[in-house]
C-alpha positions in Angstrom: 0.0 0.0 0.0 1.4 3.4 -0.9 0.4 7.0 0.0 -2.7 7.9 1.9 -3.4 9.8 5.1 -1.3 9.0 8.1 -2.0 9.9 11.7 0.0 12.9 12.7 1.3 13.6 9.2 1.2 17.0 7.6 0.9 20.6 8.9 -1.3 21.2 11.9 -4.4 23.3 11.1 -4.2 27.1 11.6 -6.4 28.4 14.4 -9.5 30.0 12.8 -8.7 33.5 14.3 -5.3 33.4 12.5 -6.4 32.1 9.2 -5.9 34.5 6.3 -8.9 35.2 4.1 -8.9 37.0 0.7 -10.4 40.5 0.6 -10.7 43.0 -2.2 -10.1 46.7 -1.7 -9.8 49.5 -4.1 -6.5 51.4 -3.9 -5.0 54.2 -5.9 -3.0 53.1 -8.9 0.2 54.7 -7.6 -0.1 52.7 -4.4 -0.7 49.4 -6.2 2.2 50.0 -8.5 4.5 50.7 -5.5 3.2 47.5 -3.7 4.0 45.5 -6.9 7.5 46.9 -7.1 8.4 45.7 -3.6 10.2 42.3 -3.1 7.7 41.4 -0.4 4.1 40.2 -0.9 1.6 43.1 -0.7 -0.4 41.4 2.0 2.6 41.2 4.2 3.5 44.9 3.7 -0.1 45.9 4.5 -0.3 43.7 7.6 3.0 44.9 8.9 2.1 48.6 8.3 -1.3 48.2 10.1 0.3 46.5 13.1 3.0 49.2 13.4 0.7 52.2 12.7 -2.1 51.1 15.0 -0.1 49.1 17.5 -2.3 46.1 17.2 -1.4 42.5 18.0 -2.6 39.2 16.7 -4.8 37.2 19.0 -2.9 34.4 20.8 -3.3 31.1 19.1 -4.6 28.5 21.5 
């Protein structure tokens, strides 16, 4: 027998409060172009900026 699901194999599931969901926002063209020119994913840049600017913290995974 080959393959198949094994007990304990694979990545553990992400807690629901930390799961990332797709969202769509309208941004000015100049900002989108700047985001695309960076060597970091836009979602990560936006998340980091919001955390720093508003001093927010992610909920603790339990």
